[in-house]
C-alpha positions as CSV (number, residue, x, y, z in Angstrom):
1,M,0.0,0.0,0.0
2,T,1.4,3.4,-0.9
3,T,1.7,6.3,1.5
4,D,-1.0,8.1,-0.5
5,Q,-3.5,5.2,-0.1
6,S,-2.7,5.0,3.7
7,L,-3.4,8.7,4.0
8,R,-6.7,8.4,2.2
9,R,-7.7,5.4,4.4
10,A,-6.8,7.3,7.5
11,D,-8.8,10.3,6.3
12,M,-11.8,8.1,5.5
13,S,-11.6,6.5,8.9
14,Q,-11.5,9.9,10.6
15,R,-14.5,11.0,8.6
16,T,-16.4,7.9,9.5
17,N,-15.7,8.4,13.2
18,N,-16.8,12.0,13.0
19,L,-20.0,11.0,11.2
20,S,-20.7,8.4,13.8
21,S,-20.4,10.9,16.6
22,Q,-22.6,13.4,14.7
23,V,-25.3,10.8,14.2
24,L,-25.2,9.7,17.8
25,D,-25.4,13.3,19.0
26,S,-28.3,14.0,16.7
27,L,-30.5,11.4,18.4
28,N,-33.2,12.6,20.8
29,A,-32.8,9.5,23.0
30,S,-30.2,9.6,25.7
31,V,-27.6,6.9,24.8
32,A,-24.7,5.4,26.8
33,V,-22.6,2.3,26.2
34,L,-21.6,0.3,29.3
35,D,-18.8,-2.2,29.4
36,K,-19.1,-5.6,31.1
37,R,-18.6,-4.0,34.6
38,G,-21.3,-1.4,34.0
39,T,-18.8,1.4,33.4
40,I,-20.0,4.2,31.0
41,V,-17.6,4.2,28.1
42,L,-19.5,6.4,25.6
43,T,-22.4,8.9,25.8
44,N,-24.2,11.1,23.4
45,E,-25.1,14.8,23.7
46,A,-28.7,14.0,24.8
47,W,-27.3,11.9,27.8
48,R,-25.0,14.7,28.8
49,R,-27.7,17.4,28.4
50,F,-30.2,15.3,30.5
51,A,-27.7,15.0,33.3
52,R,-26.9,18.8,33.2
53,D,-30.6,19.8,33.0
54,N,-31.4,17.6,36.0
55,G,-28.6,18.9,38.1
56,A,-26.5,15.8,38.0
57,D,-22.7,16.2,38.4
58,A,-21.1,15.3,35.1
59,A,-18.3,13.5,36.9
60,K,-21.0,11.2,38.5
61,T,-22.9,10.4,35.3
62,G,-20.3,10.6,32.6
63,L,-17.5,8.6,31.2
64,G,-15.8,6.3,33.6
65,T,-18.7,6.2,36.0
66,N,-20.2,2.9,36.9
67,Y,-23.9,3.1,36.0
68,L,-24.8,0.0,38.0
69,E,-23.4,1.7,41.1
70,I,-25.6,4.8,40.3
71,C,-28.6,2.4,40.2
72,R,-27.6,0.8,43.5
73,A,-27.3,4.2,45.2
74,A,-30.8,5.3,44.3
75,K,-33.1,6.1,47.1
76,G,-36.7,7.2,47.7
77,D,-39.2,7.1,44.8
78,D,-36.5,6.1,42.3
79,A,-35.2,3.1,44.2
80,L,-37.5,0.5,42.7
81,T,-37.0,1.7,39.1
82,A,-33.2,1.8,39.7
83,E,-33.2,-1.8,41.1
84,Q,-35.2,-3.0,38.1
85,T,-32.8,-1.2,35.8
86,E,-29.7,-2.7,37.4
87,R,-31.2,-6.2,37.3
88,G,-32.2,-5.7,33.6
89,I,-28.7,-4.5,32.6
90,Q,-27.1,-7.3,34.5
91,E,-29.3,-9.9,32.7
92,V,-28.5,-8.5,29.3
93,L,-24.8,-8.4,30.1
94,K,-24.9,-12.0,31.2
95,G,-26.8,-13.1,28.2
96,K,-29.9,-14.1,30.2
97,R,-32.0,-11.7,28.2
98,D,-31.8,-10.4,24.6
99,V,-33.2,-7.0,25.6
100,F,-34.6,-5.2,28.6
101,N,-37.3,-2.5,28.4
102,L,-38.9,-0.5,31.2
103,E,-41.3,2.4,31.2
104,Y,-40.8,4.7,34.2
105,P,-41.8,8.1,35.6
106,C,-39.0,10.7,36.1
107,H,-40.9,13.8,37.2
108,S,-39.1,17.1,37.6
109,P,-40.2,19.8,40.0
110,T,-41.9,21.6,37.1
111,E,-43.3,18.8,35.0
112,K,-44.5,15.2,34.8
113,R,-42.3,13.1,32.6
114,W,-42.0,9.4,31.5
115,F,-39.3,7.5,29.8
116,L,-38.7,4.2,28.1
117,L,-35.4,2.5,29.1
118,H,-34.1,0.1,26.5
119,V,-31.0,-2.1,27.1
120,S,-29.5,-4.3,24.3
121,P,-26.1,-5.9,23.7
122,L,-23.7,-3.9,21.6
123,R,-23.3,-5.5,18.2
124,G,-19.9,-6.9,17.8
125,D,-19.2,-6.7,21.6
126,P,-21.5,-8.9,23.5
127,E,-19.8,-8.0,26.8
128,S,-21.1,-4.4,26.4
129,V,-24.6,-3.0,26.3
130,V,-26.3,0.1,24.8
131,V,-28.6,1.9,27.3
132,T,-31.1,4.4,25.9
133,H,-33.7,6.5,27.6
134,L,-36.4,8.0,25.3
135,S,-39.0,10.4,26.5
136,I,-42.5,9.0,26.1
137,T,-44.1,11.9,28.0
138,D,-46.4,12.9,25.1
139,R,-47.7,9.4,24.7
140,K,-48.3,9.0,28.4
141,M,-50.1,12.3,28.6
142,V,-52.5,11.2,25.8
143,E,-53.0,7.8,27.5
144,N,-53.8,9.6,30.8
145,K,-56.3,11.8,29.1
146,L,-58.0,8.8,27.5
147,V,-58.2,7.0,30.9
148,D,-59.6,10.2,32.5
149,S,-62.2,10.5,29.7
150,A,-63.2,6.9,30.1
151,R,-63.5,7.3,33.8
152,L,-65.7,10.4,33.4
153,A,-67.9,8.6,30.8
154,A,-68.3,5.7,33.2
155,I,-69.3,8.1,36.0
156,G,-71.8,9.7,33.7
157,Q,-73.3,6.4,32.8
158,A,-73.6,5.4,36.4
159,M,-75.2,8.8,37.2
160,K,-77.8,8.2,34.5
161,G,-78.8,4.9,36.1
162,L,-79.6,6.5,39.4
């Protein structure tokens, strides 16, 4: 291989890496890759932004942090969701599950929010997993309105029977 060909390949590889980062950072879902110990080895901009917007210390939620330890340390209203999350990630890492999904509330002081957690093996590296958190708040708000409407209709029907 000539020097010119080597330079072209290196340039193409750099472009591919840049494009991969741009694609990952363009996603609305918060994405992290965890190694076999649960350590965060890659995040996208949405992951970092969510942490910042929710007052999380970047050093405690970013690269090199053990996500499983974050789950274990959760207290209060988040403890059950965190326990389920840790168990699901462990099961995917150990090959006991192909994927793990969990819908959970994550309300802020100013708004009600819901997310879908998805954990799957990293293609090409079965000892790592991809963890995504996608907001499903709009869908949950519509579902809640439908439930409320159905409840009101049932009350109305019951009142007619009196």
